[in-house]
FIPA-775884 format. One record per residue: x, y, z of N, C-alpha, C in turn. Coordinates in steps of 0.05 Angstrom, whole numbers. Layout:
REM residues N
X  Y  Z  X  Y  Z  X  Y  Z
...
END
This chain:
REM residues 272
5622  4106  -892  5612  4080  -900  5609  4062  -876
5587  4047  -875  5583  4028  -854  5578  4000  -867
5596  3981  -862  5594  3954  -873  5585  3935  -852
5563  3921  -857  5554  3900  -840  5560  3873  -854
5571  3854  -839  5578  3828  -850  5560  3807  -837
5547  3792  -854  5529  3771  -844  5537  3744  -857
5528  3722  -845  5534  3696  -857  5532  3674  -836
5535  3650  -845  5534  3627  -827  5561  3624  -812
5561  3606  -794  5586  3601  -778  5608  3591  -797
5632  3600  -792  5656  3592  -807  5656  3603  -836
5639  3623  -841  5639  3634  -868  5661  3654  -873
5673  3663  -852  5695  3682  -854  5688  3711  -846
5666  3714  -831  5657  3741  -823  5678  3755  -807
5688  3742  -785  5707  3755  -768  5734  3761  -782
5741  3743  -800  5766  3746  -815  5765  3771  -833
5742  3774  -847  5738  3797  -864  5736  3823  -848
5722  3821  -825  5720  3845  -807  5748  3854  -798
5764  3835  -789  5791  3842  -779  5808  3853  -802
5804  3843  -826  5819  3854  -849  5811  3883  -854
5785  3888  -853  5776  3916  -858  5786  3934  -836
5787  3925  -812  5798  3941  -790  5827  3948  -796
5842  3929  -807  5870  3934  -814  5872  3954  -837
5850  3958  -852  5850  3977  -874  5837  4004  -866
5833  4008  -840  5824  4035  -831  5795  4036  -821
5781  4013  -821  5754  4013  -811  5754  4011  -780
5733  4020  -767  5730  4018  -738  5708  3997  -733
5715  3977  -717  5696  3955  -711  5676  3965  -689
5650  3959  -694  5629  3967  -675  5614  3942  -666
5606  3941  -641  5593  3918  -631  5568  3925  -615
5548  3906  -616  5524  3909  -599  5526  3890  -575
5548  3876  -573  5553  3858  -551  5571  3872  -530
5560  3879  -508  5574  3895  -488  5597  3880  -476
5597  3853  -479  5619  3837  -468  5641  3831  -488
5637  3839  -513  5656  3833  -534  5681  3850  -531
5703  3839  -542  5728  3853  -541  5730  3871  -565
5714  3892  -565  5714  3911  -587  5718  3940  -576
5730  3958  -592  5735  3985  -582  5710  4001  -578
5688  3995  -592  5664  4010  -590  5640  3992  -586
5623  3998  -565  5600  3982  -559  5575  4000  -558
5552  3990  -565  5527  4004  -563  5506  3986  -551
5490  3997  -534  5470  3981  -520  5446  3975  -537
5443  3989  -560  5420  3983  -578  5428  3990  -606
5413  3977  -625  5418  3982  -653  5410  4011  -661
5390  4022  -647  5382  4049  -652  5404  4069  -646
5418  4065  -624  5440  4083  -616  5463  4080  -636
5468  4055  -645  5489  4050  -664  5483  4065  -690
5458  4062  -699  5450  4075  -724  5452  4105  -723
5444  4116  -700  5447  4145  -697  5476  4154  -698
5493  4138  -685  5522  4145  -684  5534  4145  -712
5530  4123  -727  5543  4121  -753  5531  4140  -773
5505  4147  -770  5492  4166  -788  5505  4194  -785
5511  4202  -760  5524  4228  -755  5552  4228  -765
5564  4204  -769  5592  4203  -777  5595  4186  -802
5577  4188  -821  5575  4171  -844  5600  4172  -862
5615  4194  -861  5639  4197  -878  5662  4179  -867
5660  4170  -842  5680  4152  -832  5674  4123  -840
5692  4105  -833  5689  4077  -841  5685  4059  -817
5662  4045  -816  5655  4027  -794  5648  4000  -805
5652  3979  -788  5645  3952  -795  5634  3938  -771
5615  3919  -775  5604  3903  -753  5595  3876  -763
5594  3857  -745  5583  3830  -751  5559  3825  -733
5548  3846  -721  5528  3843  -700  5499  3849  -709
5495  3855  -734  5468  3859  -744  5458  3832  -755
5443  3817  -739  5438  3789  -745  5409  3782  -752
5392  3802  -752  5364  3797  -760  5356  3813  -784
5337  3803  -799  5328  3816  -823  5316  3844  -817
5302  3846  -795  5290  3872  -787  5312  3893  -783
5333  3885  -769  5355  3904  -763  5368  3912  -790
5373  3892  -806  5387  3898  -832  5370  3916  -849
5344  3912  -850  5327  3929  -866  5327  3958  -856
5328  3961  -830  5328  3988  -819  5354  4003  -826
5376  3989  -828  5401  4001  -835  5403  4005  -866
5391  3987  -881  5394  3987  -910  5382  4012  -923
5365  4027  -908  5353  4051  -920  5372  4074  -921
5395  4071  -907  5415  4092  -907  5434  4090  -931
5440  4112  -944  5456  4110  -969  5486  4104  -964
5495  4103  -939  5523  4097  -934  5526  4068  -925
5505  4052  -926  5506  4024  -915  5511  4004  -937
5529  3985  -931  5534  3963  -949  5533  3937  -934
5516  3918  -943  5514  3892  -931  5532  3872  -947
5550  3860  -933  5569  3842  -945  5564  3814  -935
5563  3794  -953  5558  3767  -945  5580  3749  -956
5596  3737  -938  5617  3719  -947  5607  3691  -953
5594  3687  -975  5584  3662  -986  5558  3668  -1000
5544  3648  -1009  5518  3653  -1022  5499  3667  -1003
5485  3688  -1012  5467  3703  -995  5446  3685  -982
5439  3690  -957  5417  3676  -944  5391  3683  -959
5374  3663  -962  5350  3666  -978  5334  3691  -971
5330  3696  -946  5313  3718  -938  5327  3745  -938
5353  3746  -946  5368  3771  -946  5379  3778  -974
5373  3762  -994  5386  3766  -1020  5380  3794  -1032
5357  3806  -1026  5351  3832  -1037  5364  3855  -1022
5377  3849  -999  5390  3869  -983  5421  3869  -987
5431  3846  -996  5460  3843  -998  5472  3860  -1021
5491  3876  -1014  5504  3893  -1034  5528  3879  -1047
5540  3860  -1033  5563  3846  -1044  5566  3819  -1031
5568  3798  -1047  5572  3771  -1037  5600  3762  -1044
5613  3749  -1025  5640  3738  -1029  5639  3708  -1026
5646  3693  -1046  5648  3664  -1045  5674  3657  -1032
5673  3649  -1007  5698  3644  -991  5706  3615  -995
5721  3609  -1016  5731  3583  -1022  5761  3582  -1023
5773  3600  -1007  5802  3603  -1008  5816  3584  -988
5840  3576  -994  5855  3557  -977  5869  3572  -954
5875  3597  -958  5889  3612  -937  5876  3639  -932
5881  3649  -908  5870  3676  -901  5882  3697  -919
5907  3694  -926  5920  3713  -943  5906  3715  -970
5898  3693  -981  5884  3693  -1007  5857  3707  -1004
5843  3703  -982  5818  3716  -977  5822  3746  -975
5843  3754  -960  5850  3783  -957  5855  3796  -984
5870  3782  -1001  5877  3793  -1027  5852  3796  -1044
5833  3777  -1042  5809  3778  -1057  5791  3801  -1048
5789  3804  -1022  5773  3827  -1011  5785  3853  -1020
5811  3855  -1020  5824  3880  -1029  5817  3886  -1058
5817  3865  -1075  5812  3869  -1104  5783  3878  -1109
5765  3874  -1090  5737  3882  -1094  5731  3911  -1090
5751  3926  -1080  5748  3955  -1075  5723  3961  -1060
5720  3950  -1037  5696  3953  -1020  5690  3982  -1014
5712  3998  -1011  5708  4027  -1004  5701  4044  -1029
5700  4032  -1052  5692  4047  -1076  5663  4057  -1072
5660  4083  -1072  5634  4095  -1066  5612  4087  -1086
5620  4077  -1109  5600  4068  -1128  5584  4044  -1118
5595  4030  -1098  5580  4008  -1086  5557  4019  -1070
5558  4044  -1061  5536  4056  -1046  5518  4071  -1064
5529  4086  -1083  5513  4102  -1101  5525  4100  -1129
5511  4088  -1149  5523  4084  -1175  5528  4110  -1189
5551  4110  -1204  5557  4133  -1221  5537  4133  -1244
5537  4155  -1260  5517  4158  -1281  5518  4135  -1301
5542  4127  -1310  5545  4106  -1329  5532  4080  -1319
5537  4074  -1294  5526  4049  -1282  5496  4051  -1280
5486  4075  -1272  5457  4079  -1269  5443  4075  -1296
5452  4088  -1317  5439  4087  -1342  5443  4060  -1356
5466  4047  -1352  5471  4021  -1363  5453  4000  -1350
5448  4003  -1324  5429  3985  -1311  5401  3988  -1322
5393  4013  -1328  5367  4018  -1340  5365  4006  -1369
5388  4008  -1383  5388  3997  -1410  5385  3966  -1409
5398  3954  -1389  5396  3925  -1386  5367  3918  -1378
5355  3934  -1361  5327  3929  -1353  5308  3931  -1377
5313  3952  -1394  5297  3955  -1418  5299  3931  -1436
5322  3918  -1437  5326  3895  -1455  5307  3872  -1448
5298  3871  -1423  5280  3849  -1415  5252  3852  -1427
5247  3875  -1439  5221  3879  -1453  5223  3869  -1482
5246  3862  -1491  5250  3853  -1518  5233  3829  -1525
5223  3828  -1550  5209  3804  -1559  5223  3790  -1582
5248  3799  -1587  5264  3788  -1609  5273  3759  -1602
5272  3741  -1621  5279  3713  -1616  5309  3709  -1617
5325  3729  -1626  5354  3725  -1628  5369  3735  -1604
5363  3758  -1594  5378  3769  -1571  5361  3791  -1558
5367  3797  -1533  5354  3818  -1519  5373  3842  -1517
5365  3865  -1528  5381  3889  -1527  5364  3912  -1517
5375  3929  -1500  5361  3952  -1490  5379  3977  -1493
5366  4000  -1496  5381  4025  -1500  5367  4048  -1485
5383  4067  -1475  5373  4091  -1462  5387  4115  -1474
5371  4134  -1482  5382  4158  -1494  5380  4181  -1474
5402  4194  -1469  5405  4213  -1446  5417  4239  -1455
5409  4262  -1444  5422  4287  -1447  5422  4302  -1420
5445  4311  -1412  5448  4325  -1386  5437  4308  -1363
5443  4282  -1364  5435  4263  -1344  5405  4261  -1340
5390  4267  -1361  5361  4264  -1361  5354  4246  -1384
5336  4227  -1379  5328  4207  -1399  5310  4220  -1420
5318  4217  -1446  5301  4227  -1468  5283  4205  -1478
5293  4180  -1480  5278  4158  -1490  5291  4132  -1483
5276  4111  -1483  5287  4084  -1480  5278  4067  -1503
5291  4044  -1508  5283  4027  -1530  5293  3999  -1525
5280  3980  -1538  5288  3952  -1539  5281  3941  -1566
5294  3919  -1573  5291  3908  -1600  5266  3891  -1602
5253  3893  -1625  5229  3877  -1631  5215  3888  -1656
5194  3875  -1664  5179  3883  -1688  5165  3910  -1684
5159  3924  -1706  5146  3950  -1704  5119  3949  -1690
5110  3972  -1681  5084  3974  -1668  5062  3965  -1687
5044  3948  -1678  5022  3939  -1694  5028  3913  -1709
5053  3905  -1710  5061  3880  -1723  5064  3858  -1702
5057  3834  -1710  5059  3811  -1691  5087  3810  -1679
5089  3806  -1653  5114  3804  -1639  5132  3783  -1651
5158  3788  -1650  5178  3770  -1661  5175  3742  -1648
5172  3741  -1622  5170  3716  -1608  5143  3702  -1612
5126  3715  -1627  5100  3702  -1635  5099  3696  -1665
5123  3698  -1677  5124  3691  -1706  5124  3715  -1724
5126  3740  -1714  5123  3763  -1730  5147  3768  -1749
5170  3758  -1742  5194  3761  -1759  5203  3733  -1767
5199  3726  -1792  5206  3699  -1801  5236  3694  -1799
5252  3714  -1806  5281  3711  -1805  5291  3703  -1777
5282  3718  -1757  5291  3712  -1730  5282  3685  -1721
5257  3677  -1729  5246  3652  -1719  5257  3628  -1733
5268  3631  -1757  5280  3608  -1771  5310  3606  -1767
5322  3624  -1752  5350  3623  -1745  5367  3624  -1770
5388  3606  -1771  5407  3607  -1794  5393  3602  -1820
5371  3586  -1820  5357  3580  -1845  5344  3604  -1857
5339  3624  -1841  5326  3648  -1851  5344  3671  -1857
5370  3668  -1852  5389  3690  -1855  5389  3702  -1883
5389  3686  -1903  5391  3696  -1931  5365  3695  -1946
5344  3685  -1933  5319  3682  -1947  5298  3703  -1940
5301  3715  -1917  5281  3735  -1908  5294  3759  -1896
5281  3782  -1898  5290  3807  -1886  5281  3808  -1857
5298  3818  -1839  5290  3820  -1811  5271  3844  -1808
5249  3839  -1794  5229  3860  -1789  5233  3874  -1763
5253  3865  -1747  5256  3876  -1720  5272  3903  -1720
5261  3922  -1706  5276  3947  -1701  5295  3942  -1679
5319  3953  -1681  5339  3950  -1659  5332  3969  -1637
5343  3963  -1613  5337  3979  -1589  5346  4008  -1594
5369  4012  -1606  5379  4039  -1611  5360  4055  -1630
5350  4041  -1650  5332  4053  -1669  5306  4062  -1655
5296  4045  -1638  5271  4051  -1624  5275  4076  -1606
5298  4077  -1592  5303  4100  -1574  5306  4126  -1591
5320  4125  -1613  5324  4148  -1630  5297  4157  -1642
5281  4139  -1652  5255  4146  -1663  5237  4157  -1643
5238  4147  -1619  5220  4156  -1597  5227  4185  -1590
5253  4191  -1589  5262  4218  -1581  5259  4238  -1604
5268  4230  -1628  5269  4249  -1651  5292  4268  -1649
5303  4276  -1672  5328  4292  -1672  5325  4319  -1657
5301  4331  -1658  5298  4357  -1645  5301  4355  -1615
5290  4333  -1603  5293  4329  -1574  5321  4320  -1567
5334  4305  -1585  5361  4295  -1579  5380  4319  -1575
5379  4338  -1592  5396  4362  -1590  5425  4355  -1591
5441  4370  -1576  5470  4366  -1576  5480  4353  -1550
5502  4339  -1552  5516  4327  -1529  5499  4304  -1516
5483  4291  -1532  5467  4269  -1521  5485  4244  -1519
5478  4226  -1500  5492  4201  -1496  5473  4178  -1499
5482  4157  -1514  5466  4133  -1517  5479  4110  -1502
5464  4098  -1483  5473  4074  -1469  5459  4050  -1480
5475  4029  -1486  5464  4005  -1498  5479  3981  -1486
5464  3960  -1479  5478  3938  -1467  5494  3921  -1487
5490  3927  -1513  5506  3914  -1534  5517  3935  -1553
5541  3931  -1562  5553  3951  -1581  5536  3953  -1606
5530  3978  -1615  5512  3982  -1638  5523  3969  -1663
5505  3958  -1680  5513  3948  -1706  5519  3971  -1724
5529  3965  -1748  5536  3987  -1767  5512  4003  -1775
5490  3991  -1780  5465  4005  -1788  5456  4025  -1767
5457  4016  -1742  5449  4033  -1720  5470  4055  -1716
5495  4049  -1720  5517  4068  -1717  5512  4092  -1735
5504  4087  -1760  5499  4108  -1780  5477  4126  -1769
5456  4114  -1759  5433  4130  -1749  5440  4146  -1724
5456  4133  -1707  5464  4147  -1682  5480  4172  -1689
5498  4170  -1708  5514  4193  -1717  5497  4214  -1729
5478  4206  -1746  5461  4225  -1760  5443  4241  -1741
5436  4228  -1719  5418  4242  -1700  5433  4260  -1681
5460  4261  -1683  5475  4280  -1667  5484  4271  -1640
5482  4245  -1634  5492  4234  -1609  5522  4237  -1608
5533  4245  -1585  5562  4250  -1584  5577  4230  -1567
5563  4212  -1553  5577  4192  -1537  5560  4167  -1536
5573  4144  -1539  5559  4118  -1538  5573  4101  -1518
5558  4090  -1499  5569  4073  -1478  5555  4045  -1481
5572  4025  -1484  5560  3998  -1488  5573  3978  -1468
5560  3955  -1465  5570  3935  -1446  5581  3910  -1461
5564  3896  -1476  5571  3872  -1489  5581  3877  -1517
5601  3862  -1526  5612  3865  -1553  5594  3852  -1573
5597  3860  -1599  5581  3849  -1621  5600  3844  -1644
5591  3829  -1663  5609  3820  -1685  5619  3842  -1703
5607  3866  -1702  5616  3887  -1720  5628  3910  -1704
5638  3905  -1681  5649  3926  -1663  5669  3943  -1678
5688  3931  -1692  5710  3946  -1705  5700  3965  -1726
5681  3956  -1743  5670  3974  -1763  5655  3997  -1751
5639  3991  -1730  5624  4012  -1717  5644  4032  -1704
5664  4021  -1691  5684  4039  -1678  5698  4057  -1697
5705  4047  -1720  5718  4064  -1740  5700  4087  -1750
5674  4080  -1754  5656  4101  -1763  5650  4122  -1741
5648  4113  -1717  5644  4132  -1695  5668  4150  -1692
5692  4139  -1695  5716  4155  -1694  5717  4176  -1715
5710  4168  -1740  5710  4187  -1762  5690  4210  -1758
5668  4203  -1745  5647  4223  -1740  5651  4238  -1714
5673  4233  -1700  5679  4246  -1675  5658  4240  -1653
5649  4215  -1652  5631  4206  -1632  5647  4188  -1613
5647  4194  -1587  5662  4178  -1568  5648  4151  -1563
5663  4130  -1566  5653  4103  -1560  5667  4091  -1536
5652  4084  -1515  5664  4075  -1490  5652  4048  -1482
5670  4029  -1475  5661  4004  -1464  5658  4007  -1434
5634  4001  -1424  5627  4004  -1396  5644  3986  -1379
5654  3996  -1356  5670  3981  -1338  5657  3981  -1310
5643  3960  -1302  5629  3959  -1276  5649  3955  -1254
5640  3959  -1228  5657  3954  -1206  5665  3925  -1205
5688  3918  -1193  5696  3889  -1191  5674  3872  -1179
5671  3848  -1189  5651  3829  -1179  5665  3809  -1161
5649  3798  -1142  5660  3778  -1124  5665  3752  -1139
END
């Protein structure tokens, strides 16, 4: 792992670097006059060195330009850490931001420790994180006026189908008035039937039971409702991973348990 720390003056770059060194990282410098154990005359030589030794842990505060950071960010062992709000022109490169509002160095050290910077998932997401991120992305296609939900149906770590909630194909979108119940809010709860298909339903319908097969996993950014739970069980899905809770979690959980379907609440890496 190679961690580069960037930020404005007095943001805590050197303090965090020194802390990481105390946790087994080796500090690397591009400044030949700096009091560091390792110096390189160019960023290219530094990059070559850490690439050959990517399983070791290195840290630097000397990558100070966007071009340099972009050249390093293509490597899968590189993590850019920013102690404060990311600089505007670097926000898409920053892997972890730390809001340094602590009164003491000890408090900052404890916070950095809690972030598990050496957790390899910060460099390459595990499967649950990967598919949950895709489910969250799918939710942004939703046209439902009540909430955005996305789902991804997977077998053997291969995507079978994706889905998001909204009105059926050929029917006016929910956000354009296609579902009266969703558009009238509480006033429509008991007066109209909801026309929106849920994200889980769309993913299951898209795949079909034959393609779902055995040992399929459904990722959804919201815990399935009871109606979707029944359909998930019937289609043969064996594991459901969700992120956000919903009002019927307990009823869904009981039914999944009875049907021997594993229900897992997604746990992301610690946030800054």
